[in-house]
BAFIDO-510832 format. One line per field, with one value per residue: z, y, x of N, C-alpha, C in turn. Coordinates in steps of 0.02 Angstrom, whole numbers, plus 32768, in hexadecimal, padded with zeros to 4 digits. Example, Ala and Ser with C-alpha at 12.3 -4.5 7.8 and 13.67 -1.06 7.14 Angstrom:
<rs>
n_w <- c(8186; 8162)
n_v <- c(7EE4; 7F90)
n_u <- c(8294; 8282)
ca_w <- c(8186; 8165)
ca_v <- c(7F1F; 7FCB)
ca_u <- c(8267; 82AC)
c_w <- c(8186; 818A)
c_v <- c(7F5B; 8002)
c_u <- c(8294; 8285)
</rs>
This chain:
<rs>
n_w <- c(F0AB; F12E; F1D1; F1FE; F18B; F13A; F139; F0B3; F0AE; F0EB; F08E; F025; F067; F063; EFD0; EFA2; EFD8; EF9A; EFC5; EFBD; EFED; F00C; EF90; EF4F; EFA1; EF80; EF00; EF02; EF4B; EEDE; EE8F; EEC6; EECF; EF1D; EF5C; EFC1; EFD8; EF46; EF4F; EFB9; EF61; EEFD; EF2F; EF65; EEE2; EEA0; EEFC; EEE0; EE5B; EE2B; EE36; EDC7; ED2B; ECE4; ECB3; EC4A; EBE0; EBB0; EB4A; EB36; EABD; EA77; EA13; EA42; EA8F; EA6E; EABB; EB2E; EBBA; EBD5; EB87; EBBC; EC43; EC21; EBE9; EC4E; ECB1; EC69; EC5C; ECE2; ED0F; ECD5; ED1B; ED29; ED74; ED77; ED5E; ED44; ED09; ECF2; EC9D; ECB4; EC5B; EC87; ECBA; EC62; EC88; ED13; ED47; ED7D; ED81; ED49; ED63; ED6A; ED37; ED79; EDBE; ED59; ED2E; ED8A; ED9C; ED95; EDE0; EE5C; EE64; EEAF; EE70; EE27; EE05; EE10; EDCE; EDC6; ED8B; ED77; ECD9; ECE7; EC87; EC26; EB94; EB25; EB51; EBC8; EC7C; ECE9; ED38; ECFD; ECE7; ED5F; EDAC; ED6A; ED81; EDFE; EE0D; EDCE; EE27; EE8D; EE66; EDEF; ED4D; ECE0; ECA1; EC7E; EC20; EC12; EB9D; EB8B; EB18; EA64; E9E4; E99D; EA03; EA40; EA40; EAB0; EB07; EAC1; EAD2; EB56; EB64; EB40; EAD8; EA72; EA70; E9FC; E9FB; E9A3; E95D; E901; E876; E884; E822; E7AA; E7BB; E7BF; E7B7; E82A; E870; E8A7; E82E; E88E; E908; E8C9; E89D; E90D; E956; E993; E98D; E950; E989; E957; E9A5; EA01; E99D; E987; E97E; E8F9; E8D8; E8BE; E82B; E808; E860; E822; E798; E7BD; E7F6; E788; E73C; E795; E790; E712; E70D; E76C; E72E; E6D7; E724; E790; E805; E8B6; E8F5; E8D7; E875; E892; E865; E878; E8C9; E89D; E8EE; E91B; E9AA; EA26; EABF; EB27; EB00; EB15; EAA8; EA34; EA8E; EAB1; EA3D; EA3B; EAA6; EA88; EA15; EA56; EAAB; EA4C; EA0F; EA79; EA8F; EA09; EA1C; EA76; EA3D; E9E3; EA20; EA21; EA91; EB05; EAC7; EAA9; EB2C; EB66; EB04; EB28; EBB7; EBAB; EB59; EBC2; EC29; EBDD; EBDC; EC55; EC7D; EC2C; EC65; ECE3; ECD9; EC8E; ED0C; ED60; ED2D; ED2B; EDAE; EDC3; EDFC; EDB8; ED4C; ED3B; ED36; ECC7; EC49; EC5B; EC2C; EBC1; EB72; EB69; EB2B; EAA3; EA86; EA80; EA02; EA0D; EA07; E9C3; E9C9; E9D2; EA05; EA83; EABB; EAD3; EB2C; EBA0; EBAE; EBD3; EC50; EC97; ECA5; EC50; EBD3; EB1C; EAE1; EAF3; EAA9; EA33)
n_v <- c(3A7B; 3A1F; 3A26; 3A4A; 3A7C; 3B08; 3BB9; 3BFA; 3C8B; 3C84; 3C2C; 3C83; 3CFB; 3CAB; 3C88; 3D00; 3D37; 3CD8; 3C50; 3BB6; 3B42; 3B6B; 3B8C; 3B0B; 3AC6; 3B0B; 3AF2; 3A6A; 3A7B; 3AAF; 3A3D; 39EE; 3984; 3993; 39E3; 3A3E; 3A60; 3A98; 3B11; 3B61; 3B65; 3BAD; 3C1B; 3C49; 3C5E; 3CB7; 3D2A; 3D3A; 3D61; 3DE4; 3DEE; 3DA6; 3D72; 3DB3; 3D73; 3D11; 3CA0; 3BFF; 3B79; 3AD4; 3A4F; 39B8; 392E; 3891; 3873; 38D8; 392E; 397E; 399C; 39B1; 3A15; 3A75; 3A83; 3AB6; 3B23; 3B5A; 3B73; 3BD5; 3C3E; 3C5A; 3C7F; 3CFC; 3D4E; 3D2A; 3CE1; 3C39; 3BDD; 3B17; 3AC2; 3A24; 39A4; 3906; 3861; 381A; 3776; 371A; 36A2; 3697; 371A; 3745; 37AB; 37DB; 3840; 3876; 38D5; 3931; 3908; 38EB; 3975; 3994; 39F9; 3A78; 3A6B; 3A88; 3B05; 3BA8; 3C03; 3BBB; 3B5E; 3AB2; 3A58; 39CC; 3982; 3916; 38E6; 38B9; 387A; 38E0; 391D; 396F; 3974; 39B9; 39E8; 39D5; 3A30; 3AA4; 3B1B; 3B67; 3B4F; 3B9A; 3C10; 3C1B; 3BFD; 3C7E; 3CE8; 3CCF; 3D01; 3CCE; 3CF8; 3CB9; 3C37; 3B8C; 3B18; 3A5F; 39F4; 3953; 3920; 3915; 394D; 3956; 3977; 39D8; 3A4D; 3A7E; 3AA0; 3B13; 3B66; 3BA1; 3BD2; 3C62; 3C4D; 3BB9; 3B4C; 3AD3; 3A44; 39F7; 396E; 3941; 38D0; 3862; 3828; 3820; 38CA; 3926; 38CE; 389B; 38F9; 3945; 39C7; 3A1A; 3A31; 3A74; 3AE3; 3B1F; 3B34; 3BBB; 3BBC; 3B54; 3ADF; 3A98; 3A0E; 39CC; 39E6; 39C0; 398D; 390F; 391A; 399C; 39B7; 3980; 39C6; 3A40; 3A28; 39FB; 3A68; 3ABB; 3A71; 3A81; 3B03; 3B13; 3ADF; 3B0B; 3B92; 3B6D; 3B65; 3BBA; 3C4F; 3C2F; 3C92; 3D49; 3D99; 3D6D; 3D0A; 3C6D; 3C3C; 3BBD; 3B72; 3B2A; 3ACA; 3A9D; 3A41; 3A04; 3A2B; 3AB2; 3B0C; 3B84; 3BAA; 3C30; 3C63; 3C27; 3C5B; 3CD9; 3CEB; 3CBF; 3D30; 3D90; 3D69; 3D81; 3E02; 3E2D; 3E05; 3E53; 3ED9; 3EDD; 3ECB; 3E45; 3DFD; 3E02; 3DFD; 3D73; 3D38; 3D5B; 3D00; 3C8B; 3C85; 3C85; 3C10; 3BC2; 3BCA; 3BA2; 3B18; 3AE8; 3B00; 3AA2; 3A36; 3A42; 3A30; 39BD; 3965; 3983; 394B; 38C2; 38AA; 38A8; 3855; 37A9; 37C3; 377F; 36FE; 36FF; 3726; 36AA; 3651; 3684; 366F; 35E4; 35D6; 3606; 35BD; 353F; 355C; 3596; 361F; 36B3; 3719; 37A5; 37A2; 3751; 37C4; 3814; 37CD; 37C8; 3851; 3878; 3829; 386B; 38E6; 3942; 394F; 3945; 39BA; 39D0; 3978; 399D)
n_u <- c(B35B; B3C4; B3CD; B457; B48B; B4B4; B46A; B402; B429; B4B0; B4EE; B4E2; B539; B5A8; B5C3; B5DB; B65B; B697; B6B3; B6D8; B6A7; B624; B5FB; B5FF; B5A7; B523; B514; B4FB; B486; B438; B43A; B3F3; B357; B2F9; B25F; B268; B2EC; B2F6; B2B3; B2FB; B36E; B351; B31F; B39C; B3E5; B39F; B3B9; B435; B446; B45C; B4E1; B510; B52C; B5A2; B616; B681; B634; B657; B643; B679; B68B; B6A3; B6DF; B6E9; B798; B7C8; B819; B7D3; B7D3; B85B; B878; B822; B85D; B8E1; B8BB; B878; B8D9; B92E; B8D5; B8CF; B945; B950; B8F8; B872; B7DC; B7A8; B729; B6F7; B675; B657; B60A; B5D8; B5A3; B51E; B4E8; B476; B44D; B46F; B46D; B4E0; B57C; B61B; B66E; B6EF; B740; B775; B7E4; B833; B855; B8B4; B91C; B8E1; B873; B8BB; B8DA; B8B8; B863; B812; B788; B73F; B6B0; B66F; B5DE; B54F; B508; B475; B42C; B409; B3EC; B45D; B4D3; B4ED; B4D2; B44B; B43F; B49B; B491; B468; B4D7; B534; B507; B518; B5AD; B5D7; B5B2; B600; B66A; B6B4; B6F4; B705; B6A6; B6A8; B665; B659; B61F; B5E0; B5F7; B5EA; B576; B4D1; B479; B4BC; B495; B45E; B4C0; B4F2; B49F; B4A7; B526; B594; B5F2; B615; B692; B6D0; B72B; B79B; B7F5; B888; B8A6; B84D; B817; B7A3; B785; B708; B6A5; B683; B64F; B5B7; B54D; B4ED; B540; B5AF; B579; B54B; B5C9; B627; B6AD; B736; B7A1; B82F; B87A; B90E; B971; BA01; BABB; BAC6; BA38; BA25; BA25; B9A9; B950; B94F; B91A; B8A0; B867; B85A; B80B; B788; B782; B757; B6E4; B683; B674; B609; B59D; B523; B54C; B57A; B563; B518; B568; B5EF; B67E; B6A7; B735; B7C1; B82D; B8C8; B912; B975; B959; B998; BA1A; BA18; B9FB; B9C4; B950; B956; B926; B8A2; B85A; B85D; B813; B796; B773; B76F; B702; B69C; B6B3; B680; B5EE; B5C5; B5DA; B57D; B507; B4E5; B501; B4A5; B438; B439; B450; B3C8; B381; B3B3; B385; B2FA; B2E6; B309; B2A9; B23E; B261; B264; B1ED; B1A6; B1DB; B1A7; B11B; B11A; B141; B0DE; B075; B088; B082; AFF9; AF6E; AF57; AF9A; B01C; AFE7; AF94; AFF5; B043; AFD8; AFBA; B03B; B038; AFC7; AFED; B063; B023; AFDB; AF5D; AF1C; AF5C; B001; AFCF; AF48; AF64; AFB7; AF42; AEF5; AF49; AF48; AEBA; AEB2; AF03; AEB1; AEAD; AE68; AE24; AE48; AEC3; AF14; AF07)
ca_w <- c(F0D0; F163; F213; F1FF; F148; F134; F119; F07A; F0B1; F0F9; F051; F002; F06A; F049; EF8B; EF97; EFEC; EF66; EFE5; EF85; F008; F011; EF4F; EF4B; EFC2; EF62; EEB7; EF13; EF5A; EE9E; EE66; EEE7; EEB0; EF5C; EF56; EFFC; EFA8; EF07; EF68; EFCD; EF27; EEC3; EF5E; EF64; EEA5; EE9B; EF20; EEBD; EE19; EE1F; EE2E; ED8F; ECDD; ECC1; ECAC; EC04; EBE6; EB74; EB48; EB19; EAB1; EA4D; E9FC; EA77; EA8D; EA56; EAF7; EB44; EC05; EBD3; EB72; EBF2; EC77; EC08; EBD9; EC91; ECCE; EC3E; EC7B; ED32; ED11; ECB1; ED57; ED31; ED96; ED4E; ED73; ED0A; ED0A; ECCF; EC9C; ECA8; EC50; ECBE; ECA7; EC58; ECB8; ED60; ED63; EDA5; ED57; ED54; ED87; ED72; ED18; EDBB; EDCA; ED13; ED3A; EDCB; EDB0; ED87; EE24; EE88; EE58; EEDC; EE4B; EDFC; EE27; EDCC; EDE8; EDA0; ED8B; ED49; ECAB; ED04; EC46; EC09; EB53; EB16; EB77; EC05; ECAC; ECEC; ED5B; ECFC; ECE6; ED99; EDBF; ED38; ED91; EE44; EE06; EDC0; EE5D; EEBA; EE45; EDBF; ED17; ECB0; ECAB; EC33; EC27; EBDC; EB9A; EB8C; EAD6; EA1F; E9BB; E993; EA43; EA64; EA35; EAE7; EB1F; EA9D; EAEB; EB93; EB65; EB11; EAA4; EA78; EA54; E9DB; EA08; E972; E95C; E8B1; E860; E896; E7EA; E778; E7E3; E7B7; E7AB; E874; E891; E881; E81C; E8B3; E938; E8B0; E894; E956; E96A; E984; E985; E948; E998; E943; E9DB; E9EA; E957; E998; E955; E8AE; E8C8; E8A8; E7E0; E7FB; E86D; E7E9; E763; E7DE; E7FC; E746; E72D; E7BF; E77C; E6D8; E716; E788; E6E8; E6BB; E75D; E7B7; E831; E8ED; E91B; E8A1; E861; E89E; E848; E89E; E8B4; E8A8; E8FE; E938; E9DB; EA51; EB06; EB42; EAF7; EB22; EA6D; EA17; EAB3; EAB3; EA0D; EA3C; EAD5; EA5F; E9F5; EA87; EAC4; EA16; EA11; EAAF; EA66; E9CC; EA39; EAA8; EA18; E9B5; EA45; EA2E; EAD7; EB33; EAA7; EAB2; EB63; EB67; EAEB; EB55; EBF3; EB98; EB48; EC04; EC40; EBB9; EBE6; EC9D; EC7E; EC15; EC91; ED25; ECBA; EC9B; ED4A; ED7A; ECFD; ED39; EDF3; EDD0; EE10; ED85; ED0C; ED2B; ED18; EC77; EC2B; EC53; EC06; EB6D; EB53; EB6E; EAE2; EA66; EA7D; EA60; E9C2; EA08; E9F7; E996; E9F4; E9F3; EA32; EAC1; EAE1; EAE0; EB60; EBDD; EBC6; EBF3; EC8C; ECBA; ECAA; EC18; EBA2; EADB; EAB2; EAF9; EA75; E9E6)
ca_v <- c(3A72; 3A15; 3A5E; 3A5F; 3AA0; 3B51; 3BC3; 3C21; 3CB7; 3C64; 3C21; 3CC0; 3D0F; 3C85; 3C93; 3D43; 3D3F; 3CB9; 3C1E; 3B78; 3B1A; 3B83; 3B81; 3AC4; 3AAB; 3B2B; 3AD7; 3A31; 3A84; 3AB5; 3A0D; 39B7; 3982; 3997; 3A18; 3A73; 3A75; 3AB6; 3B4E; 3B84; 3B71; 3BE3; 3C5C; 3C5E; 3C71; 3CFD; 3D5E; 3D49; 3D75; 3E2C; 3DE1; 3D75; 3D90; 3DCC; 3D45; 3CFB; 3C60; 3BDA; 3B33; 3AA9; 3A17; 399E; 38EA; 3867; 385E; 3929; 3943; 39B2; 39A1; 39C5; 3A5E; 3AA7; 3A90; 3ADE; 3B71; 3B87; 3B85; 3C0C; 3C7B; 3C74; 3CAC; 3D35; 3D69; 3D1D; 3CAD; 3C07; 3B97; 3AF0; 3A98; 39DE; 397E; 38BC; 3842; 37EF; 3737; 3714; 3661; 3697; 375B; 3760; 37DD; 37CB; 3877; 3869; 391A; 3968; 38EA; 38F0; 39A4; 39A7; 3A37; 3AB0; 3A62; 3A92; 3B4A; 3BC1; 3C2B; 3B90; 3B32; 3A8F; 3A2D; 3995; 396E; 38D5; 38FC; 38B6; 3868; 3914; 391E; 399F; 396B; 39E2; 39C8; 39F0; 3A81; 3ABC; 3B6A; 3B80; 3B44; 3BC6; 3C54; 3C21; 3C1A; 3CC3; 3D07; 3CB9; 3D35; 3CB9; 3D22; 3C89; 3BF6; 3B66; 3ADD; 3A3C; 39C1; 390A; 38F6; 393B; 392E; 398B; 398E; 3A09; 3A91; 3A84; 3AC4; 3B45; 3B92; 3BB2; 3BFE; 3C94; 3C37; 3B7B; 3B27; 3A94; 3A2B; 39B5; 393F; 392E; 3889; 383D; 3800; 385C; 38FA; 393B; 3891; 3886; 3933; 3953; 39FD; 3A31; 3A45; 3A98; 3B22; 3B4B; 3B45; 3BFE; 3BC4; 3B12; 3ADA; 3A48; 3A08; 3993; 39FD; 39C3; 3959; 38FE; 3930; 39E9; 39CA; 396A; 39F4; 3A74; 3A07; 39E8; 3AA7; 3AC4; 3A4F; 3A9D; 3B4D; 3B12; 3AB8; 3B52; 3BB9; 3B55; 3B66; 3BFB; 3C57; 3C34; 3CD8; 3D6C; 3DC9; 3D57; 3CDD; 3C37; 3C28; 3B81; 3B75; 3AEF; 3ACF; 3A59; 3A55; 39E2; 3A5D; 3AF6; 3B3B; 3B9A; 3BB0; 3C6F; 3C75; 3C1C; 3C8F; 3D28; 3CEA; 3CB9; 3D7F; 3DB8; 3D51; 3DA3; 3E4E; 3E34; 3DFC; 3E8E; 3F16; 3EE4; 3EBF; 3E08; 3DDF; 3E1F; 3DD7; 3D31; 3D21; 3D4D; 3CDD; 3C56; 3C82; 3C82; 3BC5; 3BA2; 3BCF; 3B62; 3AD0; 3AE9; 3AF3; 3A6A; 3A07; 3A3C; 3A1C; 3978; 394F; 398F; 3913; 3886; 38A9; 38A3; 3814; 3795; 37DD; 3747; 36C6; 370C; 3718; 366D; 3635; 3694; 364C; 35AC; 35CA; 3624; 3580; 350D; 357A; 35A6; 3650; 36C9; 373A; 37E2; 377E; 3749; 37F7; 3837; 37B8; 37FA; 3898; 387E; 3815; 38B6; 3922; 3981; 394C; 3943; 39E9; 39D4; 394C; 39AE)
ca_u <- c(B3A2; B3BB; B3D5; B49E; B48E; B4BC; B436; B409; B452; B4F0; B50F; B4E8; B56B; B5EE; B5D0; B5F3; B696; B6D0; B6C9; B6DD; B67A; B5E5; B5E2; B5E3; B565; B4F7; B50E; B4DE; B443; B413; B431; B3C1; B317; B2CD; B23F; B27B; B332; B2F7; B296; B330; B3A6; B32C; B31D; B3E5; B3FB; B37A; B3CF; B474; B439; B47D; B52C; B52C; B52D; B5E0; B63E; B67E; B61B; B678; B62E; B6A4; B679; B6DC; B6E4; B715; B7D7; B7D8; B835; B7B7; B7EF; B89A; B870; B802; B890; B911; B8A0; B877; B913; B942; B8AC; B8D6; B986; B93C; B8D3; B826; B7C8; B78B; B6EB; B6EA; B645; B666; B5CF; B5F4; B572; B4F0; B4E7; B42C; B435; B46F; B46E; B51C; B59C; B65A; B680; B72B; B762; B79C; B82C; B855; B877; B8D6; B94C; B8B1; B859; B8E4; B8E0; B890; B837; B7EE; B754; B72B; B67F; B650; B595; B533; B4D2; B442; B410; B3EB; B40C; B482; B515; B4F1; B4AF; B409; B43B; B4D7; B480; B46A; B515; B55B; B4F4; B541; B5EF; B5CF; B59C; B633; B6A1; B6D7; B6F0; B6FD; B68C; B6B5; B634; B67F; B5F5; B5EB; B5F6; B5D8; B540; B4A2; B457; B4F6; B477; B44C; B501; B504; B466; B4A6; B55D; B59E; B62A; B613; B6C7; B6D1; B76E; B79C; B83E; B8A2; B8C3; B827; B7F6; B777; B77C; B6C8; B665; B670; B626; B56F; B543; B4DE; B575; B5D1; B555; B54B; B5FA; B64F; B6FD; B751; B7FF; B84F; B8A5; B944; B99E; BA51; BACF; BAB0; B9FB; BA1D; BA09; B961; B91C; B941; B8EF; B85E; B850; B84A; B7C0; B75E; B76E; B735; B69A; B66A; B65E; B5CB; B56B; B51D; B57E; B555; B556; B51D; B5A4; B630; B697; B6B9; B77E; B7D0; B868; B8FD; B934; B993; B954; B9E7; BA5A; BA01; BA07; B982; B926; B94F; B8F3; B854; B83F; B85D; B7CF; B764; B772; B75D; B6C1; B67B; B6AB; B63C; B5B5; B5B5; B5DF; B544; B4C6; B4C7; B4FF; B468; B403; B441; B440; B391; B36A; B3B2; B35C; B2B5; B2EC; B329; B270; B213; B275; B256; B19C; B197; B1E8; B181; B0D6; B116; B14A; B09A; B040; B0A5; B069; AFB6; AF53; AF35; AFBF; B052; AFBE; AF7D; B02B; B052; AFAF; AFD4; B072; B027; AF8F; B010; B080; AFEC; AFC0; AF14; AF2A; AF8B; B018; AFA9; AF17; AF77; AFB3; AF10; AED6; AF70; AF37; AE7D; AEC9; AF2C; AE7E; AECC; AE3E; AE21; AE55; AF1C; AF2A; AEF2)
c_w <- c(F10F; F19C; F212; F1B8; F15F; F119; F0CE; F085; F0D1; F0B8; F021; F017; F060; F00B; EF7E; EFBB; EFC7; EF8A; EFB9; EFAA; F003; EFC6; EF2E; EF78; EFA5; EF1D; EECF; EF36; EF16; EE7D; EE97; EEC0; EEEF; EF5D; EF8D; EFEF; EF77; EF22; EF8D; EF92; EF0B; EEE9; EF59; EF24; EE98; EEC6; EEFE; EE78; EDF9; EE09; EDF5; ED44; ECB9; ECB1; EC65; EC02; EBA5; EB87; EB1C; EB03; EA80; EA37; EA3A; EA6E; EA79; EA80; EB1F; EB98; EBFD; EBB2; EB9F; EC2F; EC53; EBF7; EC28; ECB3; ECAD; EC5D; ECC1; ED37; ECF6; ECE7; ED4B; ED68; ED76; ED5C; ED27; ED19; ECE0; ECD7; EC80; EC8E; EC84; EC9B; ECA0; EC81; ED05; ED7E; ED8E; ED70; ED66; ED82; ED99; ED53; ED47; EDBD; ED88; ED06; ED71; EDD6; EDB7; EDC8; EE5E; EE8A; EE93; EEAF; EE17; EE24; EDF0; EDF0; EDBF; EDAE; ED65; ED23; ECBC; ECB7; EC1F; EBCA; EB58; EB31; EBB0; EC3E; ECC4; ED1B; ED4C; ECF6; ED33; EDB5; EDA7; ED5D; EDE6; EE48; EDF5; EDF7; EE8F; EEA1; EE16; ED80; ECDF; ECC5; EC74; EC54; EBF5; EBD5; EB90; EB49; EA9E; E9F9; E9B4; E9C5; EA68; EA68; EA74; EB17; EB11; EAB6; EB2F; EB9C; EB30; EACD; EAAC; EA3F; EA44; E9D5; E9CF; E97E; E912; E8AF; E871; E862; E7C1; E7B6; E7E4; E7B6; E7FE; E898; E879; E870; E861; E8E4; E90E; E8A3; E8D5; E96C; E95F; E98A; E98F; E954; E982; E972; E9CD; E9B5; E97C; E977; E904; E8A1; E8B5; E84D; E7DE; E817; E850; E7BB; E78E; E7E6; E7B3; E732; E754; E7AD; E73F; E6D9; E73F; E74C; E6D0; E6EB; E781; E7F7; E886; E916; E8DA; E8A8; E874; E881; E875; E89A; E8BA; E8C7; E915; E96C; E9F7; EA94; EB2A; EB2E; EB03; EAE1; EA4D; EA47; EABB; EA7D; EA10; EA7B; EAAD; EA3B; EA27; EA9A; EA8C; E9FD; EA33; EA97; EA41; E9E8; EA51; EA6C; E9EC; E9D8; EA47; EA61; EAF2; EB0C; EAAA; EAF3; EB83; EB38; EB15; EB8B; EBDD; EB8B; EB8B; EC27; EC1C; EBD8; EC2F; ECAA; EC64; EC4D; ECCD; ED17; ECBD; ECCF; ED68; ED67; ED14; ED86; EDFF; EDD7; EDCD; ED54; ECFB; ED0B; ECD4; EC4A; EC26; EC35; EBB9; EB4D; EB40; EB1F; EAAA; EA53; EA5B; EA1D; E9C9; EA00; E9DA; E9E0; EA09; EA15; EA70; EAE2; EAF1; EB24; EBA4; EBE8; EBEA; EC40; ECBC; ECCC; EC7A; EBDF; EB56; EAC0; EAC2; EAD0; EA3A; E9DF)
c_v <- c(3A58; 3A38; 3A74; 3A82; 3AE5; 3B69; 3BEE; 3C6A; 3CB5; 3C53; 3C54; 3CEB; 3CEE; 3C88; 3CD8; 3D56; 3D10; 3C73; 3BDE; 3B52; 3B2F; 3B7E; 3B30; 3AB2; 3ACD; 3B05; 3A89; 3A2F; 3A84; 3A79; 39D9; 39BD; 3986; 39D5; 3A52; 3A92; 3AA4; 3AFA; 3B71; 3B92; 3BAD; 3C25; 3C78; 3C7B; 3CBF; 3D37; 3D75; 3D69; 3DB7; 3E1C; 3DAE; 3D9C; 3DB0; 3DAA; 3D31; 3CB1; 3C26; 3B8C; 3B04; 3A65; 39F6; 3949; 38C8; 385D; 38AE; 3948; 3984; 39DC; 39C2; 3A0C; 3A89; 3AB4; 3AB0; 3B1B; 3B95; 3B95; 3BC2; 3C3C; 3C87; 3C9D; 3CF0; 3D67; 3D5C; 3CE8; 3C73; 3BE4; 3B60; 3ACC; 3A59; 39AA; 392D; 3899; 381C; 37B0; 3735; 36D6; 3680; 36D7; 3772; 3790; 37CD; 380D; 3879; 38A5; 3930; 3949; 38EB; 393F; 39BA; 39EB; 3A7A; 3AA0; 3A87; 3AE9; 3B72; 3BFC; 3BFE; 3B6E; 3AFB; 3A5D; 3A10; 3984; 3941; 38FA; 38ED; 388C; 38A0; 391E; 3964; 39AA; 39A5; 39CE; 39E6; 3A33; 3AA9; 3B03; 3B87; 3B85; 3B74; 3C08; 3C5B; 3C22; 3C69; 3CF1; 3CF3; 3CE3; 3D08; 3CDD; 3D00; 3C46; 3BD1; 3B1E; 3AAD; 39FF; 397E; 38E5; 392A; 3920; 3961; 39A0; 39C4; 3A4D; 3AB3; 3ABB; 3AFD; 3B7F; 3BA9; 3BDC; 3C32; 3C6D; 3BE9; 3B65; 3AE2; 3A79; 39F1; 398F; 3943; 38E8; 385B; 3825; 3837; 3895; 390D; 390D; 388F; 38B2; 3941; 39A4; 3A2D; 3A51; 3A88; 3ADE; 3B46; 3B59; 3B90; 3BF4; 3B70; 3B15; 3A91; 3A3B; 39DE; 39A4; 3A02; 3988; 3946; 3901; 3973; 39F2; 39B3; 39A7; 3A2A; 3A6B; 3A09; 3A34; 3ABE; 3AB7; 3A6C; 3AD6; 3B4D; 3B03; 3AF2; 3B85; 3BA8; 3B55; 3BA0; 3C05; 3C45; 3C71; 3D0E; 3D96; 3D9F; 3D0A; 3CA6; 3C25; 3BDF; 3B89; 3B2A; 3AFE; 3A7F; 3A6E; 3A32; 3A18; 3AA4; 3B25; 3B4C; 3BAE; 3C0F; 3C8D; 3C70; 3C37; 3CCD; 3D21; 3CCF; 3D11; 3DA0; 3DA2; 3D70; 3DE6; 3E5C; 3E36; 3E37; 3ED1; 3F16; 3ECC; 3E71; 3DE8; 3DD6; 3DE9; 3D94; 3D19; 3D24; 3D1E; 3C92; 3C49; 3C6E; 3C2E; 3BA9; 3B94; 3BA3; 3B27; 3AC9; 3AE3; 3AB9; 3A2F; 3A00; 3A17; 39D8; 394D; 3950; 3958; 38DF; 3873; 389A; 3860; 37E8; 3793; 37A4; 3715; 36C3; 370E; 36D7; 3646; 364E; 3676; 35FF; 3596; 35E3; 35D3; 354A; 3522; 3581; 35EB; 3678; 36FE; 377E; 37D5; 3771; 3786; 380C; 3812; 37C5; 3836; 38A8; 385F; 3858; 38ED; 3954; 3981; 3944; 397B; 39EA; 39A7; 3978; 39F1)
c_u <- c(B393; B3D3; B427; B4AC; B48D; B480; B431; B436; B494; B51A; B521; B53A; B5B3; B600; B5F6; B63B; B6CA; B6DF; B6AF; B69D; B633; B5D1; B5CF; B5AD; B526; B4E1; B4E6; B495; B418; B409; B400; B375; B2E1; B2AA; B261; B2C2; B33A; B2DE; B2D1; B360; B388; B32A; B374; B3F6; B3D7; B39C; B41E; B473; B45D; B4B9; B544; B51C; B569; B60A; B640; B660; B626; B658; B66A; B690; B6A5; B6BB; B70A; B768; B7F2; B812; B81A; B7CD; B832; B89F; B84C; B83F; B8C7; B901; B887; B8AA; B932; B914; B8C6; B921; B980; B8FF; B87F; B821; B79B; B766; B6F6; B6B1; B64B; B61E; B5EF; B5A4; B563; B4E7; B49A; B413; B429; B469; B4B6; B548; B5E5; B676; B6C7; B766; B795; B7DD; B847; B877; B88C; B8FC; B921; B890; B882; B8F2; B8B9; B857; B820; B7B7; B745; B6F1; B668; B608; B580; B508; B48C; B406; B3ED; B408; B42B; B4C7; B51F; B4C1; B46D; B415; B475; B4CA; B485; B4B1; B53D; B547; B51F; B583; B5F7; B5D1; B5D8; B66E; B6C8; B6CC; B6F3; B6DE; B688; B688; B654; B640; B611; B60A; B5EA; B59A; B4FD; B47E; B487; B4CA; B463; B480; B503; B4CD; B475; B4F0; B563; B5CF; B631; B663; B6C2; B71E; B772; B7EA; B85B; B8A8; B897; B7FF; B7E0; B765; B730; B694; B64F; B64B; B5E7; B57A; B528; B506; B597; B5BC; B54C; B58A; B619; B6A3; B712; B797; B806; B88B; B8DC; B96C; B9EB; BA72; BAC6; BA69; B9E2; B9FC; B9B8; B931; B914; B914; B8A6; B83F; B839; B808; B78C; B749; B747; B6E8; B66A; B64D; B614; B588; B55E; B53F; B55B; B549; B548; B555; B5FD; B63C; B6B9; B709; B787; B813; B88A; B914; B94E; B990; B982; BA24; BA51; BA02; B9C5; B958; B917; B91A; B8B3; B837; B838; B814; B78A; B74A; B751; B714; B683; B676; B684; B5FA; B59D; B5AE; B595; B510; B4AD; B4DA; B4C5; B43D; B402; B444; B3FB; B368; B364; B392; B30A; B2B6; B2ED; B2D9; B23E; B229; B262; B217; B193; B1A7; B1CB; B13E; B0D9; B114; B0FE; B06A; B052; B08A; B029; AFA6; AF3A; AF60; AFE6; B01F; AFA7; AFB7; B049; B020; AFB2; B004; B066; AFFB; AFB4; B03E; B05B; AFD3; AF7B; AF04; AF6B; AFB5; AFEB; AF6C; AF1D; AF89; AF7D; AEE6; AF08; AF5B; AEF4; AE8D; AEDD; AEF7; AE84; AE92; AE44; AE59; AEAD; AF35; AF25; AF2E)
</rs>
């Protein structure tokens, strides 16, 4: 942190009293790739860990045009009226070409962003699979430490890679729309199995019959899939975020799912498993970065690519050459 930046102790004090500026600076610190910033960020999070873990963590994903931002805003406003403090972590896709991201969801949720008990943080995905940002987990912990009791994570899209989002929340909500052609063809089996709650949104006007028919189709499909949570039957509900209908039932299902996790001991087990997966992914990332920093490795990778393109060697042989350049020897490739 620079000379004018707040210290870890100052950030901790600010977060403890719910100061948004301190929370934003702490998340920015956690997102930084600078080694010094990472050291300070992890010290801060370690100090705040006792104040985390009590919030309801909800992941929201869905097909393009399903109305994720509209739903989050309507749901967030409802929860705030009921006395909750809501933090929304919006993951925007990062361009593979430029590295830039849109970061526009805060402007799309202007009513919610104006609420004192709401906090919206857009973050670039950084090319990470699973529709989540590289530091979403740290941001969740920091928001919890700041007193937010509902954390909503909106992902960039829908697909098999959404398993990454499911691995960091308590409840994964899949948002769909009626009348989009063959309802089941556009949804991969994997995300259906992961969803703890399915909501057919935009159930208003002449789309209500379509929404009800889609609800029946999804309920039927779910009978042929294993449950997302042991002992839990995934509900399929209809709602209209623009009209505010069905949201009470949606949140009631989220709370019932949370209660089921707590009563069966699955909440602690799920979060323990999530932390282990986070540790594994961080170790893999750190090991890969350390290998790339070794002298001669980047040159060996370039040569390996050239040899494979020229069909001089096979991909496993090229991999072995890179490992040898990194000093990992023959045993690493076996």
